[in-house]
Structure formats: C-alpha cells, structure tokens
N, C-alpha and C positions, 0 to 999 in steps of 0.2 A: 858275253854279257846279256845279249838279247835272249839267248837260250835260258840263262838263269832267271830272267824276268818271267819268261813263259812258264817255267817250272813253278815259280812262286805263285803266279796268277792261277795256275792250274790247281795248286794245293788249296788256295783260298776258296776257289770256286767249289772244290770238292767238300770243304768244311761247311760252307754255306748250304750246299745241297743236302748234306747229311743232317744239319741242324733243322732245316725246313722239314725234312722227312720225319725226324724224331718228334717235332712239335705236332705234326699232323697225326702221328700214330698214337700220341698220348690220349688216354680216355678223358673226356670232358666231364667236369662236375656240374651237376644240375644246380641251377640257382646261383651261379657264380656272380659275385658282386664286384669283380675286378673292374676297375675303371676303363672306359673305352678311349680315354685321352689322358695325357699327362696331368696328374694332380697339381693343383696350385699349392705350393709350400709357403706357409706363413709362419711368422714367429709365434711360438706357443708361450702364452703368459699364464701365470697362476691365476685361477678364478678368484674373484673377491670373496672374502670370508662370509659365510652365512650368519646373519645376525638373528638370534633367537629373540623375538619380541615377546615379552611375557604377556600371558593372557590376563586381561583385566576383568575382575569379577563384575557381574552386572550389579547395578545399584538401584535400590528401591527407596524413594523418598516420599514420605507421606506427611501431610499436615492436616490434623483434625481441627476444624474450626467449629467449636461447640457452643451452642446457645446455653448459657448457664443461668438463665432466669428461673424463677421459682417453679414453673411448670415442668422443668426438665430434670427433676431430681432422679427419676427412675432411669433415664437414659445415661445420666452421668455415672450413677452407681454401676450400671451395666458395663460402661466403657472401662471403668476402673477394674472390674472383675475379668474383663476379656482382653485387656491390652497385651498380656503375655501370651495368650492363646493366639492372637492375630500375629504377633511377632514370631512365634514358633512356626506358624503357617508359612510365613514368608521365608524364614531361614531354611526351611526344608526344600526350597526351590532347586531346580536343576538348570544351569549350574548354580552352585551355592552363592547367593547374592549378599552384598553388604546392605544393611538396613539402617536408615536414619529416619527419625520421627520428630516432628515438631507439633506444637500446640498453639491454638488461639482460643481463648475464652472470650465470649462477647456478651454484652447486655445492651444497654441503651443510655443515652444522655440522661443524666439525673440519677442513675444508679451508682453503686459504689465504684464502678469502673465502666468504661465503654469497651475496652479491649485489654486483654493481658496476653502478651506475645512471648512464646518460647521458641527459639530457633531450632532447626534440625540438629539432632544429636544421635550418635551411635551408642551413647551410654543409656541403655534402656532402663537401668536402675534409676537414673536421674529423671528420665521421662516419666516413669511410674510415680516417682516422688512428686513431681509437678502435677501430674494428673490427679493424684490423691488429694492435692490441696484444693481442687475445684469443688465448690459447693454451690448448690442451687439457691438463688435468692434474687430479690428485686423483681423487676418486671411489673406486671399489673395491667399494662396497656398492650395491645396486640402487636404493633410493629416494633422491631428491634433494629439496632444499627448494623444490619447485615453487610452493607456496602463497606463500612469501615473494617469489619472482620475480613472480608475478601481482600481488601487493599493490603492489610497486614500480611495475610497468607501469601499473596502473589508477589509483592514488592519488597517486603522486609526479610523474606526467607532466603537463606544462602543456598539456593538451588545449584546443582551441578550445571556448569555453563553450556556443555554440549548436549547432544541428543542421545547419549549412551545410557542415560538413566531414565527409569520410569518415575515421572513426577506427578503426584496426585494430591489434590485437596479434597477432603471430605467435609462438605458443609452440612451440618446437622442441626436442625432446629424445627420449631413448630409455629413460627410466626414470620410474616413477610417483612421486607425491608422498609424503612422509612424512605419516602421519596420527596419529603417536604423540607429536608435539610439543605441549606445553601452552603455546604462545606466542601463541595467539589467531589465527593465520593459517589461514583455512579457504578452500580453493579453490572450494568450492561456493558459499558466500556471496559471495565476490569475483566469481565469474562471473555470478551473478544480478544483482548490483549493476552490473556492467559493462554488462549489457543495458539496465538502467534509464538508464544514462548515455549510451546510444547508441554504445557501443564494441563492435565485433565482435572476438571472440577466435577466431582461426583456429588450429587445432592441427595440427602436422605431427609424426607419430611417425617416428622413425628406427629402422630395425631391425624386429624381429618380436615384441617383448615383448607378450604378450596383456593383462596388467594395465594397461600403459601405453595400449593401444588403448581399453580400457574407459573409463578416466578421461579420456583426450583427447576421446573422443566425448561424454562427459558435459559437459565444459567447453564444447566447441563448441556443443552443443545449448542450453545455458543462456544463452550469450552471442551467439546469432544468427550463429555462425561456421561455417566449413567444416572438416571433418576430412579429413586426408590421411595416407597412409602411404607412405614412401619407403625406399629402400635405406639401410643404415647409413651409407654413405659420402656420402650426399646426392645421388648420381646426377648431379652437375653435369658437363656436357660443354663443353669449350672448343674451338670450331671456328675454325681459322685461315681467314681469307678473303683474297681477292686485294686487298682494300682496306685491310687492317690497317696495312700499312707507310705508306701515304699519310696515313691518319688519325693515326698515331703522330707523324709529322712535323708535321702540322697542329696536333696537341695541344700539341707543344713550342712551335710558333710562336705559338699562342694565349696560352699562359701567359707567353711572352716579352714580350707587350704589357702585362703586369701590372707596376705600379710602386708598390711600397710606400712610404708616407710617414708621417711622424709616428710615433706609438706602434705603428702596424701594420706598420712596415717589416720587422721580423724575422719576423713571422708570415707575411706574404706571401712572403718569400724562402724560408721553409721549405716552403710549399705548392707554390711553383714547382719547387723541387728534387724534391719527392716526385712531382709530376705528370710531370716529364720522365724520371724513372727507372722509370716503369711499363712492364710488358711490353706488347707490341703490342696484344693483344686488349683489355686493360683500358684502355689509352690510347685506343683506338678508341671504346670505350663512353663514356669520360669526355668525349672530344671531341664525340661525338654529343649528350650531355646538355647541355653548355654551348653547343653550336650552337643548340639549341632554347631553352634558358633565357636565354641571354645572359650577358655577363660572361666572365671568364677564370679567376678563382679565387673560392672561396666566402668568406663573411664580410666583414669590414670591412677598410679600410686600403689599398685599391687606388685610387690617385689617378686613373687613367684612367677607372675605373668611376664614381667620384664626380663627376668632371668631366663625363662623358657624361650622367649623370643630373641634372646641374644642382645637385648638392649643394655644390659648391665651385668656386672659381676659382683659377687659379694665383696671382693677386694676393693672395688671402686666406690663403695658406699661408706661414708664416715660412720664410725661406731655409734655416735649419738643419733644418727638417722636410721639405724637398723631397728627392726622389731626388738622389743625388750629381751625376748628369749634367745636372741642371737648375739647380743652384745658381749656376753662373757666368753663366747666361743673364739677359738683361734681361726685363722683363715681357712685352713684345711677342713675343719669341722663345719664351718659355715657353708662351704661348697657342697660338702656331703649332705648337710641338712637340706639345702635347697634342691639338690638332685632328688632326694627322697620325697620332697613335697611335690615336685613335678610328676614323679612316678605315681604317687598317691592320687593326684588330680586326674591323671590320664586313666587310671583304673576306675575311678568314680564315674568319669564321663562315659566310659565304655558301658558300665552298668546302667547308667541313665538311658543311654541310647537304646539298649536292648529292651528295657522295661517301657520306655516311651513308645516304641513301636507296637508293643502289645497293647498299651493303653489306646493308641490311635486306632488300632483295629477294633478294639472293644467299643469305642465311641462311634465308629463308623457303622457297626452292626447293631448297636443298642440305643444310642442316644445322639444321633446326628443333630447338628444345630437346626433350629426351626428356620425354614426357608425365608420367613419374613422378619427375622431378627436382625438387630444391628450388626452383629458380627458376621452373619451369613451374607448380608448385603455388601459389606466391606470386602469379604473374601471373594465374592462373586465378581466384583469390579476388578479386584486385583488380578484374578485368574485370567480374565478376558483381556485386560490392557497390558499385562506383562508380556504377552506374545509379541508386542511391538519391539521389544528389546531382546527377543530370543530367549526369554525366561519361561520355563514351564513350572506352574504352581499346581 
C-alpha cells in the first residue's frame, strides 16, 4: 500500500515538474494584458438603452418697437420693404433656426393710439400684413410714450421661457421718452429687468436728436444691446437684381401650390393674393425665405403643407372642407393629387434655392446694404448676438 502511494506521489511530482518546465519554455508575448490576480467576477447586466434626444433648432425672437408718428414715414416704408429680407437673413443661419417676430407700434397720449401690440408669430405672412397696416401719423411734439412701448415689448410678449432662444427688441424712433407721466412706466427699470430676463434691447435712433441719442444709449447699455444711429429716412436701399423677375415668378408658383381647407380656406386665399401682388424685390426675398424654411404660406390651413408633414390625410378631411377642385375626386385620386402637389412644391423650392444663392452673391458683389441703413444695423446686431446661442448668421 505504501509502495502504491509512493508511486502515485512520484507520478504527480513528475507531472508537475513537466508542467513547470513547459510553461517556462513557452515564448512570452510582449504587452501581455493577462491579470496578475484572479479577476473579480460580477453579474453582467444589459446596459440601459441609449435615448436619442432630438436636437432642438435654435430660436430667434424679435420684437420691433417702432415709432409711428408723422416724422417716421420713411423708416416705416423701409421696414415694410425689408422685413422679408431680414427674415431670409435669419433663416439662412447655421443651424437653421426657427424665427418668430412681433410688433409694437407706438405714438403718444392724445394720438389715435398710444401702442398697438402684436405678439410673436412664426407666420411671417401675417407679420407682413400687420406691418403693412402701420402708417405714420400724429406726433407734433418731441417726446413720445417710449416707456409704454418698451413695457408692451418686454412684458406682454410670449418670449421663450428658457435661455435657449435669442430674444431681441429693436427700439426704433427719433424722439426721447416722456418722463413727466405718472403712469408707472419707467424705461430705466424696464430695461434693467429686460437684461435680467435675457432680452437684448437694441436701439436705433433715426435722425440727429441729441436727447434721443443719450436715452437710446442708456437703454441699450442697461439691456445688453447695441446702439445705432441712422438717417431719418432709415437709409434703406432697394437694389434691383437680374434674378428678381425669376424669383417673383417662382414666388407666385410656390404660393400657387397652397390649398386652403376647412376654416383656413379664406386666410390662405388672402395670403396667396398678397404674396402674388408683391413687387419684384420683396417677392424675391419672400421666395428666398420660404425656399429655406419650407412651406408656401405661413400659419395654418394649407392642406398640402399638412399632408406633407403627416398631420392629415385626404381621407380624414370632410368633402365639404376640401378645396373645391378635390371635392369631386374619389379617395385614391385625392391622394395622388396631393402627392403631386408636394412633388411640385419641392421642385419649385429647389429652383428658388438655386437662384436665391446666385442673387445673394450678386447683391454681395454689387449692391451690399448701406452700413448705416436700418436693415444693416438690424442684421449687424443679429449676427453679433446670435453667437450667444451657438447660431452663425
């Protein structure tokens, strides 16, 4: 028995010696990452799913607070002619932003109105319509109710609540504010609070009144804005380009693809009529804006736009609510008709974008905006302040 044990121990010893010798004889690999101790084994669990958070487009919100007294007729006319150009300038930003514009018209106590307020809207056809209703009148004395206009712009506007948007007010006028009214409106306090709310107040003085310059600088400094002084007329220059005629026709073709339905039928028809009646330069700017933004008219009620966005189907719209030309079609033909309209619109927008780029290059080389004009000052402040939200203009 003892002899058998000795043999077994001898065999085991021999095996161990051979194993040790083989291990020492094996070539070692460089950079071996083998652990020098026993690894700790834990339960392996599936990692949590990766949630893709959609990127939110930057938002640009502007409120134009415009003095609409009699001396401001030139500026108001210039603003009407350049609103689409400025909108197109913003829409071409990188990354592509959402744009909302509001308006405040202001005069003084005793005039036809003190203020007229229009909240922010991404329906720029409606914004253009409201701006077109502004007429210069009243005034006669130097101070105007500037503080009431600023109050409307800062506190009545539906600003985006967080700091992800660029929020701007453009105060444009040629007269200082009343400081003798006991109505509680104080432009200094309003400007300071605007700064706390993340709102830039950019001031543009029209003309050469020195008191206006002092106050406009004060307001801009309090609200992290830019001060500018321009000619009384606004200095806006409209340059005809070789591409305006083409873009005017394409603008008409684009709005021709809009089809009002339901309760929005009348509003869409009104916007189509206004867009097709625009002068060539404004129509070219409008076409350029919608070429970048997409769609054909602002606001709601365009069946082609809602169909393309997946908001509705032809089958889900009551026959009486459909455009007249679609009411006699069966469901299959309605779907085919709408698909064709979407294809037509996309083709027109591609044409617009190509020609608009050529027009932009032509303007850059031949007729850049005057550096002291209303639109140039607005675009300058936009370009500078847009960097705060990571937007390149």
